[in-house]
ZADO-1210 file (C-alpha; in nm, 4 decimals, padded with zeros to 6 digits):
<atoms>
<atom x="-00.1574" y="-00.5294" z="01.1427" code="MET" pos="1"/>
<atom x="-00.4487" y="-00.7275" z="00.9798" code="VAL" pos="2"/>
<atom x="-00.4063" y="-01.0677" z="00.8050" code="THR" pos="3"/>
<atom x="-00.6471" y="-01.3353" z="00.6904" code="ILE" pos="4"/>
<atom x="-00.4075" y="-01.6014" z="00.7223" code="ILE" pos="5"/>
<atom x="-00.3849" y="-01.8808" z="01.0001" code="ASN" pos="6"/>
<atom x="-00.1871" y="-01.7271" z="01.2693" code="GLU" pos="7"/>
<atom x="00.0532" y="-02.0251" z="01.3372" code="GLU" pos="8"/>
<atom x="00.1339" y="-01.9550" z="00.9697" code="ILE" pos="9"/>
<atom x="00.1563" y="-01.6134" z="00.9975" code="GLU" pos="10"/>
<atom x="00.4150" y="-01.6569" z="01.3061" code="HIS" pos="11"/>
<atom x="00.6163" y="-01.8600" z="01.1047" code="TYR" pos="12"/>
<atom x="00.6337" y="-01.6588" z="00.7623" code="LEU" pos="13"/>
<atom x="00.7092" y="-01.3280" z="01.0219" code="ARG" pos="14"/>
<atom x="01.0031" y="-01.5318" z="01.1456" code="GLY" pos="15"/>
<atom x="01.1153" y="-01.5876" z="00.8332" code="LEU" pos="16"/>
<atom x="01.1806" y="-01.1751" z="00.7862" code="VAL" pos="17"/>
<atom x="01.4989" y="-01.0830" z="00.8350" code="PRO" pos="18"/>
<atom x="01.5356" y="-00.8817" z="01.1157" code="GLU" pos="19"/>
<atom x="01.4487" y="-00.5234" z="01.0923" code="ARG" pos="20"/>
<atom x="01.6308" y="-00.1941" z="01.1215" code="PRO" pos="21"/>
<atom x="01.5496" y="-00.0509" z="01.4789" code="GLY" pos="22"/>
<atom x="01.3682" y="00.3045" z="01.3317" code="ILE" pos="23"/>
<atom x="01.1359" y="00.0064" z="01.1707" code="MET" pos="24"/>
<atom x="01.0693" y="-00.1828" z="01.4936" code="THR" pos="25"/>
<atom x="01.0249" y="00.1381" z="01.6717" code="GLU" pos="26"/>
<atom x="00.7575" y="00.2454" z="01.3991" code="MET" pos="27"/>
<atom x="00.5749" y="-00.1205" z="01.4439" code="GLU" pos="28"/>
<atom x="00.5863" y="-00.1027" z="01.8240" code="ARG" pos="29"/>
<atom x="00.4447" y="00.2809" z="01.7936" code="TYR" pos="30"/>
<atom x="00.2054" y="00.1517" z="01.5492" code="ALA" pos="31"/>
<atom x="00.0274" y="-00.1323" z="01.7908" code="ALA" pos="32"/>
<atom x="00.0093" y="00.1047" z="02.0882" code="GLU" pos="33"/>
<atom x="-00.2052" y="00.3779" z="01.9033" code="ASN" pos="34"/>
<atom x="-00.3888" y="00.1210" z="01.6693" code="HIS" pos="35"/>
<atom x="-00.2294" y="00.3157" z="01.3565" code="VAL" pos="36"/>
<atom x="-00.2542" y="00.0432" z="01.1075" code="SER" pos="37"/>
<atom x="00.0716" y="-00.0854" z="00.8700" code="ILE" pos="38"/>
<atom x="00.1489" y="-00.3251" z="00.6393" code="ILE" pos="39"/>
<atom x="00.2937" y="-00.6552" z="00.8145" code="PRO" pos="40"/>
<atom x="00.6612" y="-00.7284" z="00.8402" code="PRO" pos="41"/>
<atom x="00.6097" y="-01.0049" z="00.6005" code="GLU" pos="42"/>
<atom x="00.4231" y="-00.7542" z="00.2876" code="VAL" pos="43"/>
<atom x="00.6835" y="-00.4711" z="00.3738" code="ALA" pos="44"/>
<atom x="00.9493" y="-00.7631" z="00.2916" code="ARG" pos="45"/>
<atom x="00.7267" y="-00.8057" z="-00.0807" code="PHE" pos="46"/>
<atom x="00.6966" y="-00.4929" z="-00.1472" code="LEU" pos="47"/>
<atom x="01.0649" y="-00.4432" z="-00.1225" code="THR" pos="48"/>
<atom x="01.1302" y="-00.7357" z="-00.3609" code="LEU" pos="49"/>
<atom x="00.8834" y="-00.5743" z="-00.5969" code="LEU" pos="50"/>
<atom x="01.0379" y="-00.2792" z="-00.6382" code="VAL" pos="51"/>
<atom x="01.3883" y="-00.4206" z="-00.6940" code="HIS" pos="52"/>
<atom x="01.2438" y="-00.6888" z="-00.9558" code="ILE" pos="53"/>
<atom x="01.0789" y="-00.3761" z="-01.1545" code="SER" pos="54"/>
<atom x="01.3334" y="-00.1789" z="-01.1188" code="GLY" pos="55"/>
<atom x="01.1321" y="00.1382" z="-01.0067" code="ALA" pos="56"/>
<atom x="01.2659" y="00.4829" z="-00.9378" code="ARG" pos="57"/>
<atom x="00.9448" y="00.6817" z="-00.9395" code="ASP" pos="58"/>
<atom x="00.6910" y="00.5691" z="-00.6863" code="ILE" pos="59"/>
<atom x="00.3555" y="00.7210" z="-00.5478" code="LEU" pos="60"/>
<atom x="00.1989" y="00.5968" z="-00.2486" code="GLU" pos="61"/>
<atom x="-00.1550" y="00.6586" z="-00.1937" code="ILE" pos="62"/>
<atom x="-00.1800" y="00.6462" z="00.2395" code="GLY" pos="63"/>
<atom x="00.1270" y="00.7460" z="00.4320" code="THR" pos="64"/>
<atom x="00.0166" y="00.6914" z="00.7718" code="ALA" pos="65"/>
<atom x="00.3287" y="00.7064" z="00.9524" code="ILE" pos="66"/>
<atom x="00.5516" y="00.6496" z="00.6778" code="ALA" pos="67"/>
<atom x="00.6544" y="00.2733" z="00.7493" code="TYR" pos="68"/>
<atom x="00.6007" y="00.1472" z="00.4217" code="SER" pos="69"/>
<atom x="00.6723" y="00.4639" z="00.2601" code="THR" pos="70"/>
<atom x="01.0577" y="00.4325" z="00.4126" code="ILE" pos="71"/>
<atom x="01.0629" y="00.0610" z="00.2877" code="TRP" pos="72"/>
<atom x="00.9617" y="00.1803" z="-00.0600" code="LEU" pos="73"/>
<atom x="01.2338" y="00.4469" z="-00.0586" code="ALA" pos="74"/>
<atom x="01.5000" y="00.1977" z="00.0715" code="TRP" pos="75"/>
<atom x="01.4155" y="-00.0175" z="-00.2202" code="ALA" pos="76"/>
<atom x="01.4623" y="00.2234" z="-00.4421" code="ALA" pos="77"/>
<atom x="01.7298" y="00.3631" z="-00.3161" code="ASP" pos="78"/>
<atom x="02.0118" y="00.2222" z="-00.5329" code="SER" pos="79"/>
<atom x="01.8457" y="00.3447" z="-00.8463" code="ARG" pos="80"/>
<atom x="01.8367" y="00.7050" z="-00.7038" code="GLU" pos="81"/>
<atom x="01.4303" y="00.6749" z="-00.6550" code="GLY" pos="82"/>
<atom x="01.1854" y="00.8837" z="-00.5056" code="HIS" pos="83"/>
<atom x="00.8564" y="00.8090" z="-00.3108" code="VAL" pos="84"/>
<atom x="00.5816" y="01.0630" z="-00.3330" code="THR" pos="85"/>
<atom x="00.3299" y="00.9678" z="-00.0656" code="THR" pos="86"/>
<atom x="-00.0090" y="01.1501" z="-00.0207" code="ILE" pos="87"/>
<atom x="-00.1403" y="01.0957" z="00.3721" code="GLU" pos="88"/>
<atom x="-00.4949" y="01.3093" z="00.4603" code="ILE" pos="89"/>
<atom x="-00.4988" y="01.2625" z="00.8474" code="ASN" pos="90"/>
<atom x="-00.2669" y="01.5627" z="00.9692" code="ASP" pos="91"/>
<atom x="-00.1165" y="01.3463" z="01.3166" code="ARG" pos="92"/>
<atom x="-00.0142" y="01.0680" z="01.1476" code="ARG" pos="93"/>
<atom x="00.1460" y="01.3002" z="00.8775" code="ALA" pos="94"/>
<atom x="00.3366" y="01.4874" z="01.1416" code="ARG" pos="95"/>
<atom x="00.4737" y="01.1541" z="01.2321" code="LYS" pos="96"/>
<atom x="00.5579" y="01.0057" z="00.9012" code="ALA" pos="97"/>
<atom x="00.7437" y="01.3541" z="00.8565" code="ARG" pos="98"/>
<atom x="00.9431" y="01.2762" z="01.1751" code="GLU" pos="99"/>
<atom x="00.9862" y="00.9354" z="01.0916" code="ASN" pos="100"/>
<atom x="01.1244" y="01.0757" z="00.7424" code="ILE" pos="101"/>
<atom x="01.3118" y="01.2306" z="00.9259" code="ARG" pos="102"/>
<atom x="01.5125" y="01.0162" z="01.1233" code="THR" pos="103"/>
<atom x="01.5168" y="00.7368" z="00.8472" code="ALA" pos="104"/>
<atom x="01.7479" y="01.0530" z="00.6513" code="GLY" pos="105"/>
<atom x="01.5128" y="01.0276" z="00.3571" code="LEU" pos="106"/>
<atom x="01.3559" y="01.3616" z="00.3131" code="GLU" pos="107"/>
<atom x="01.5385" y="01.3994" z="-00.0241" code="ASP" pos="108"/>
<atom x="01.4133" y="01.0859" z="-00.0972" code="ARG" pos="109"/>
<atom x="01.0153" y="01.1137" z="00.0060" code="ILE" pos="110"/>
<atom x="00.8126" y="01.4019" z="-00.0726" code="THR" pos="111"/>
<atom x="00.5148" y="01.3846" z="00.1677" code="LEU" pos="112"/>
<atom x="00.2249" y="01.5481" z="00.0530" code="LEU" pos="113"/>
<atom x="-00.0738" y="01.6307" z="00.2761" code="LYS" pos="114"/>
<atom x="-00.4325" y="01.6492" z="00.1720" code="GLY" pos="115"/>
<atom x="-00.6701" y="01.4004" z="00.0635" code="HIS" pos="116"/>
<atom x="-00.5800" y="01.1961" z="-00.2674" code="ALA" pos="117"/>
<atom x="-00.9168" y="01.2716" z="-00.4310" code="VAL" pos="118"/>
<atom x="-00.7802" y="01.6063" z="-00.4407" code="ASP" pos="119"/>
<atom x="-00.4307" y="01.5523" z="-00.5123" code="ILE" pos="120"/>
<atom x="-00.4289" y="01.2464" z="-00.7537" code="ILE" pos="121"/>
<atom x="-00.5708" y="01.4741" z="-01.0225" code="PRO" pos="122"/>
<atom x="-00.2946" y="01.7545" z="-01.0079" code="GLU" pos="123"/>
<atom x="-00.0438" y="01.5166" z="-01.0346" code="LEU" pos="124"/>
<atom x="00.1435" y="01.5674" z="-01.3515" code="GLN" pos="125"/>
<atom x="00.4110" y="01.2618" z="-01.3022" code="ASP" pos="126"/>
<atom x="00.4024" y="00.9194" z="-01.4199" code="ARG" pos="127"/>
<atom x="00.5291" y="00.6635" z="-01.2275" code="TYR" pos="128"/>
<atom x="00.6964" y="00.2946" z="-01.2559" code="ASP" pos="129"/>
<atom x="00.5463" y="00.1367" z="-00.8847" code="PHE" pos="130"/>
<atom x="00.2272" y="00.2786" z="-00.7291" code="ILE" pos="131"/>
<atom x="00.1082" y="00.1417" z="-00.3861" code="PHE" pos="132"/>
<atom x="-00.2524" y="00.2128" z="-00.2578" code="VAL" pos="133"/>
<atom x="-00.3438" y="00.1418" z="00.0851" code="ASP" pos="134"/>
<atom x="-00.6073" y="00.3938" z="00.1614" code="ALA" pos="135"/>
<atom x="-00.9869" y="00.3585" z="00.1871" code="ALA" pos="136"/>
<atom x="-01.0476" y="00.0572" z="00.0618" code="ARG" pos="137"/>
<atom x="-01.4220" y="00.1724" z="-00.0960" code="GLY" pos="138"/>
<atom x="-01.2259" y="00.4685" z="-00.3102" code="GLN" pos="139"/>
<atom x="-01.0238" y="00.1964" z="-00.4679" code="TYR" pos="140"/>
<atom x="-01.2537" y="00.1935" z="-00.7785" code="GLY" pos="141"/>
<atom x="-01.2052" y="00.5782" z="-00.7933" code="TRP" pos="142"/>
<atom x="-00.8323" y="00.5528" z="-00.7351" code="PHE" pos="143"/>
<atom x="-00.7861" y="00.3159" z="-01.0127" code="PHE" pos="144"/>
<atom x="-00.9250" y="00.5518" z="-01.2880" code="GLU" pos="145"/>
<atom x="-00.7311" y="00.8408" z="-01.1949" code="GLU" pos="146"/>
<atom x="-00.3954" y="00.6342" z="-01.1022" code="LEU" pos="147"/>
<atom x="-00.3911" y="00.3961" z="-01.4039" code="TYR" pos="148"/>
<atom x="-00.3318" y="00.6816" z="-01.6698" code="PRO" pos="149"/>
<atom x="-00.0328" y="00.7477" z="-01.4603" code="ARG" pos="150"/>
<atom x="00.1579" y="00.4202" z="-01.4649" code="LEU" pos="151"/>
<atom x="00.3792" y="00.3807" z="-01.7406" code="ARG" pos="152"/>
<atom x="00.3813" y="00.0453" z="-01.9378" code="PRO" pos="153"/>
<atom x="00.5254" y="-00.2325" z="-01.7411" code="GLY" pos="154"/>
<atom x="00.4729" y="-00.0623" z="-01.3971" code="GLY" pos="155"/>
<atom x="00.3166" y="-00.2128" z="-01.1181" code="LEU" pos="156"/>
<atom x="-00.0443" y="-00.0943" z="-00.9376" code="LEU" pos="157"/>
<atom x="-00.0156" y="-00.2838" z="-00.5598" code="VAL" pos="158"/>
<atom x="-00.3313" y="-00.2820" z="-00.3824" code="SER" pos="159"/>
<atom x="-00.3789" y="-00.3515" z="-00.0106" code="ASP" pos="160"/>
<atom x="-00.6248" y="-00.5280" z="00.1860" code="ASN" pos="161"/>
<atom x="-00.8581" y="-00.6040" z="-00.0603" code="VAL" pos="162"/>
<atom x="-01.0034" y="-00.9111" z="00.0749" code="LEU" pos="163"/>
<atom x="-01.1028" y="-00.6903" z="00.3664" code="ALA" pos="164"/>
<atom x="-01.0518" y="-00.9504" z="00.6784" code="GLU" pos="165"/>
<atom x="-01.2433" y="-01.2406" z="00.4338" code="GLY" pos="166"/>
<atom x="-01.5450" y="-00.9772" z="00.3982" code="ARG" pos="167"/>
<atom x="-01.5270" y="-01.0383" z="00.0052" code="VAL" pos="168"/>
<atom x="-01.6456" y="-01.3586" z="00.0441" code="ILE" pos="169"/>
<atom x="-01.9280" y="-01.3108" z="00.3296" code="THR" pos="170"/>
<atom x="-02.2889" y="-01.2914" z="00.2228" code="PRO" pos="171"/>
<atom x="-02.4388" y="-00.9194" z="00.2487" code="ASP" pos="172"/>
<atom x="-02.6936" y="-01.0252" z="00.4990" code="GLU" pos="173"/>
<atom x="-02.4056" y="-01.1285" z="00.7516" code="ASP" pos="174"/>
<atom x="-02.2470" y="-00.7354" z="00.6876" code="LEU" pos="175"/>
<atom x="-02.3428" y="-00.3857" z="00.8752" code="ARG" pos="176"/>
<atom x="-02.4326" y="-00.1729" z="00.6454" code="HIS" pos="177"/>
<atom x="-02.1253" y="00.0308" z="00.6023" code="ARG" pos="178"/>
<atom x="-01.9244" y="-00.3141" z="00.5593" code="GLN" pos="179"/>
<atom x="-02.1600" y="-00.4082" z="00.3119" code="LYS" pos="180"/>
<atom x="-02.1010" y="-00.0950" z="00.0708" code="THR" pos="181"/>
<atom x="-01.7441" y="-00.1565" z="00.1261" code="ALA" pos="182"/>
<atom x="-01.7453" y="-00.5398" z="00.0848" code="ALA" pos="183"/>
<atom x="-01.8751" y="-00.4883" z="-00.2658" code="ARG" pos="184"/>
<atom x="-01.6959" y="-00.2460" z="-00.4181" code="ARG" pos="185"/>
<atom x="-01.4069" y="-00.4544" z="-00.3276" code="LEU" pos="186"/>
<atom x="-01.5799" y="-00.7125" z="-00.5606" code="ARG" pos="187"/>
<atom x="-01.6324" y="-00.5071" z="-00.8440" code="ASP" pos="188"/>
<atom x="-01.2302" y="-00.3216" z="-00.8095" code="TYR" pos="189"/>
<atom x="-01.0990" y="-00.7253" z="-00.8007" code="LEU" pos="190"/>
<atom x="-01.3236" y="-00.7922" z="-01.0531" code="GLN" pos="191"/>
<atom x="-01.2020" y="-00.4901" z="-01.2374" code="MET" pos="192"/>
<atom x="-00.8289" y="-00.5648" z="-01.2680" code="ILE" pos="193"/>
<atom x="-00.8774" y="-00.9284" z="-01.2411" code="THR" pos="194"/>
<atom x="-01.0425" y="-00.9073" z="-01.6175" code="SER" pos="195"/>
<atom x="-00.9287" y="-00.5443" z="-01.7505" code="HIS" pos="196"/>
<atom x="-00.7461" y="-00.6036" z="-02.1057" code="GLU" pos="197"/>
<atom x="-00.4323" y="-00.3099" z="-01.9738" code="GLY" pos="198"/>
<atom x="-00.3599" y="-00.5209" z="-01.7040" code="LEU" pos="199"/>
<atom x="-00.1808" y="-00.8647" z="-01.5885" code="GLU" pos="200"/>
<atom x="-00.2785" y="-00.9327" z="-01.2159" code="THR" pos="201"/>
<atom x="-00.3018" y="-01.1515" z="-00.9390" code="ALA" pos="202"/>
<atom x="-00.4243" y="-01.1381" z="-00.6090" code="VAL" pos="203"/>
<atom x="-00.2761" y="-01.3129" z="-00.2999" code="MET" pos="204"/>
<atom x="-00.3415" y="-01.3933" z="00.0920" code="PRO" pos="205"/>
<atom x="-00.0983" y="-01.2121" z="00.1863" code="MET" pos="206"/>
<atom x="-00.1563" y="-00.9866" z="00.4933" code="GLY" pos="207"/>
<atom x="-00.5441" y="-00.8519" z="00.4164" code="ASP" pos="208"/>
<atom x="-00.5197" y="-00.9404" z="00.0893" code="GLY" pos="209"/>
<atom x="-00.2982" y="-00.7936" z="-00.1996" code="ILE" pos="210"/>
<atom x="-00.3337" y="-00.7438" z="-00.5642" code="ALA" pos="211"/>
<atom x="-00.0299" y="-00.7279" z="-00.7933" code="VAL" pos="212"/>
<atom x="-00.0902" y="-00.5479" z="-01.1599" code="SER" pos="213"/>
<atom x="00.1114" y="-00.4866" z="-01.4133" code="MET" pos="214"/>
<atom x="00.0591" y="-00.2712" z="-01.7314" code="LYS" pos="215"/>
<atom x="00.0856" y="-00.4076" z="-02.0324" code="LYS" pos="216"/>
</atoms>
């Protein structure tokens, strides 16, 4: 769980999040012990609220990891009999995600597609009310070109980790080559979604930075 805000503020905000079900605290423990990046509980709470407010039913997630955010999204859409389609490239994490989805009793609400999002997204025929992107940040621009046509008008595109631990404002000369490339691509991505005529976007310093875009 990477965050960019003051540690004391982060601790306080996390303390305001209602107690999570046992399966979620167990997933948080597993993620910490196995160095798996998942969204912080306060970001999970925010996503849940966005799904409720938007009334989303058809949800797409890019980057399942161990299905922590996936399960929160499915629970949020459950009252509308919603469905989450999620994509994960890593074999081990996909197996753990399927296990967690079974434990949560959500096999009928979640479809996990194992493979590279670059290969899978172009094959998707559905359109979505809500798309959550939490994957390779250097590919966010490519993801957008493929995902925008698949987002329904009024739908939300939520992009996670867009501030990259503050590297988006770090001078290039202070970054390693890979960091420099990723930071430059994220700056371009943020510029694109905040100036795109078909979107209304807000970028917030929550977690490691989160951008919420609504398709007009």
